C-alpha positions, 0 to 999 in steps of 0.5 A, spaced: 500 500 500 502 506 497 503 511 503 499 518 502 503 524 504 498 530 506 501 537 508 497 540 514 498 546 519 498 546 526 497 553 530 503 556 534 504 562 537 504 569 534 499 568 529 502 563 526 501 556 523 507 550 523 507 546 517 508 539 518 507 532 513 501 527 515 503 520 513 498 514 512 500 509 514 505 511 519 512 511 517 519 510 521 521 516 525 527 519 522 531 519 529 527 514 533 525 509 528 518 508 532 512 509 527 510 516 526 504 520 522 507 527 523 514 530 521 514 538 522 518 541 517 521 547 521 517 552 516 511 556 518 506 561 515 502 567 518 494 565 519 492 572 518 497 575 513 495 582 512 502 586 509 504 584 502 511 581 506 507 576 510 503 574 504 509 573 500 512 569 505 506 565 506 506 564 498 513 562 498 513 558 504 507 554 502 511 552 495 517 550 498 513 545 503 509 542 497 515 541 494 518 537 500 511 534 500 512 531 493 519 529 494 517 525 501 512 522 498 516 519 492 521 517 496 517 513 501 514 509 495 521 508 492 524 504 497 531 503 493 532 511 495 528 512 501 534 511 506 538 516 502 533 521 502 532 520 510 539 522 511 538 528 506 532 530 510 536 529 517 542 533 515 537 539 513 534 538 519 540 538 523 543 544 519 537 548 521 537 547 528 544 550 528 546 558 530 546 563 524 550 568 529 555 563 530 556 562 523 556 569 522 562 570 527 566 565 524 565 569 517 567 575 521 574 571 524 576 569 517 576 577 514 582 579 519 585 582 513 579 585 509 574 590 512 574 586 519 572 592 523 565 593 519 564 585 519 565 586 527 560 592 527 555 588 523 556 582 528 555 586 534 548 589 531 546 582 529 548 579 537 544 585 540 538 584 535 537 577 536 541 576 543 546 572 540 541 566 538 538 565 531 537 558 528 538 557 520 531 555 520 528 561 523 532 566 517 526 569 513 525 575 509 521 578 514 527 577 519 531 580 514 527 586 513 526 587 521 533 587 522 534 592 516 529 597 520 533 596 526 539 598 523 536 604 520 533 606 527 537 604 532 542 608 536 550 608 534 551 611 541 547 610 547 550 616 551 549 621 545 543 618 542 545 618 535 542 614 530 546 610 526 548 613 519 544 610 513 551 609 509 553 605 516 547 601 516 548 599 508 555 597 510 552 592 516 546 590 512 550 588 506 555 584 511 548 580 513 547 579 505 554 576 504 553 571 510 546 569 507 549 568 500 555 564 503 550 560 507 546 558 501 552 556 498 554 552 504 548 548 504 545 551 511 539 555 507 535 551 502 533 557 498 537 563 496 534 568 501 540 573 499 537 574 492 530 576 495 532 581 500 533 588 497 539 592 500 539 599 503 540 604 498 546 609 499 545 616 502 548 621 498 554 624 502 557 631 502 563 631 498 567 637 500 573 639 495 578 644 494 578 649 488 585 650 484 586 657 488 585 654 495 590 648 493 595 653 491 594 657 497 595 651 501 602 650 497 604 657 499 602 655 506 607 652 511 605 646 515 607 644 522 608 637 519 611 637 512 610 630 511 603 630 511 603 636 507 607 633 501 602 627 502 596 631 501 598 635 495 600 628 492 593 625 493 590 632 490 595 630 484 594 623 483 587 621 487 590 616 491 587 614 498 591 615 504 592 608 505 595 607 498 600 613 499 602 610 506 604 603 504 607 606 497 614 603 496 619 605 491 619 599 488 612 601 485 615 607 482 618 607 475 620 611 469 618 609 462 622 613 457 617 617 453 611 616 457 613 619 464 612 616 471 608 610 473 605 607 479 604 600 479 600 598 486 595 594 489 589 598 492 588 597 499 581 598 499 579 594 492 585 590 492 585 591 484 592 592 481 593 598 478 598 601 473 597 609 474 601 615 470 603 621 475 605 627 473 612 630 474 610 635 479 607 629 483 613 625 483 617 631 485 613 631 492 616 624 493 623 627 495 630 623 494 629 616 491 631 610 496 631 602 497 626 599 493 623 596 499 623 603 503 616 606 504 616 613 500 612 617 505 616 613 511 613 615 518 606 618 515 601 616 520 593 617 521 591 620 528 588 625 531 595 628 533 597 628 526 590 631 523 591 637 528 597 639 524 592 638 517 587 642 520 591 648 522 595 648 515 588 648 512 586 654 517 592 658 516 591 658 508 584 661 510 580 655 508 574 655 512 571 648 509 571 642 513 577 639 509 579 632 511 585 628 508 580 624 503 577 631 501 584 631 497 582 625 493 575 628 492 579 635 489 583 631 484 576 628 481 573 634 481 578 638 478 579 633 473 572 633 471 572 640 471 578 641 466 574 636 461 577 630 462 572 624 461 569 621 466 571 614 464 578 616 464 577 619 471 574 613 474 580 608 471 585 613 475 581 613 481 580 605 481 573 605 481 570 598 480 563 602 477 562 608 473 556 610 478 561 611 483 565 616 479 558 620 477 557 623 484 563 627 482 560 629 475 554 631 479 558 636 484 561 639 478 554 640 475 552 644 481 558 648 481 557 650 474 550 652 476 552 656 482 557 660 478 552 661 473 548 665 478 553 669 481 553 674 475 547 679 476 544 685 473 540 690 475 534 689 470 
């Protein structure tokens, strides 16, 4: 007699119905071997789904449950493959009971050399939201959206009651999505949950930059830290980040007859290998050439104390804008576009992976032109 398998629901807390399979006649329990008519799937639907998210959750969960039911019925009635199916289902069930937060922590620990601090911060927020306990079986699209909302509304500093910035929330939520993607690859998730969950959109940030007049004013102004001054002006002439300037060694600089000076290096942030031409003026800021392994800007440090010299130098030049070291990279991009360099070339020079990242600077240039157009007014 063939075994019939029905998909049924049992009421549980939180206005939910737990999904289970009903077998007739009974089958041996996967773990105990005793006859049983029930197998709970670790899936649930909402009894009274009101929101679009809840309704979509119900639809997709029922589809998954029905696929399991059909597969279970087929395997039960084919003894030659039944044992293998039992092992598969038991493995899935065991994985579903494991702690996703601990899995996330393991992924964080693997990223010691790449974006580690952001992963640690994302992990801390995940712990705070889940109290450190979240089964893989409880990972749903609804949970992900609730965690997204938590990041967008939670306070980053309880004492000052400052809400976490949107771009920080973007970064931390993307770490969750990366973990979901890896968990699907590793077989802990039966569906690609990452693909279903929308990321948080980046907020456009204010990117301050210097005009060519302000930059020349800085050239003429002394700085208490000459090394910082040279590095900042080098950034304005090349677009390099502080991290790439700090680790630059002489072996990465070469001169090619007829083509000038080049830097060949791996970007600290993107890990992309770049061959970037630089001007003779930029090269003149580097000083006397040393051993190939020696750092070009030996002793350059990023600290509150060193930043004080940077801010004092900017103030002494009569510049009142809020300028950080990274603004010199913004300055390079903005001045290049203003001078007519095409956006694709600027994007390549900055080492951007996507052109849309560079387009932010194009918007700045357009706004600058609009502001300039309104400065000449006639008494009409």
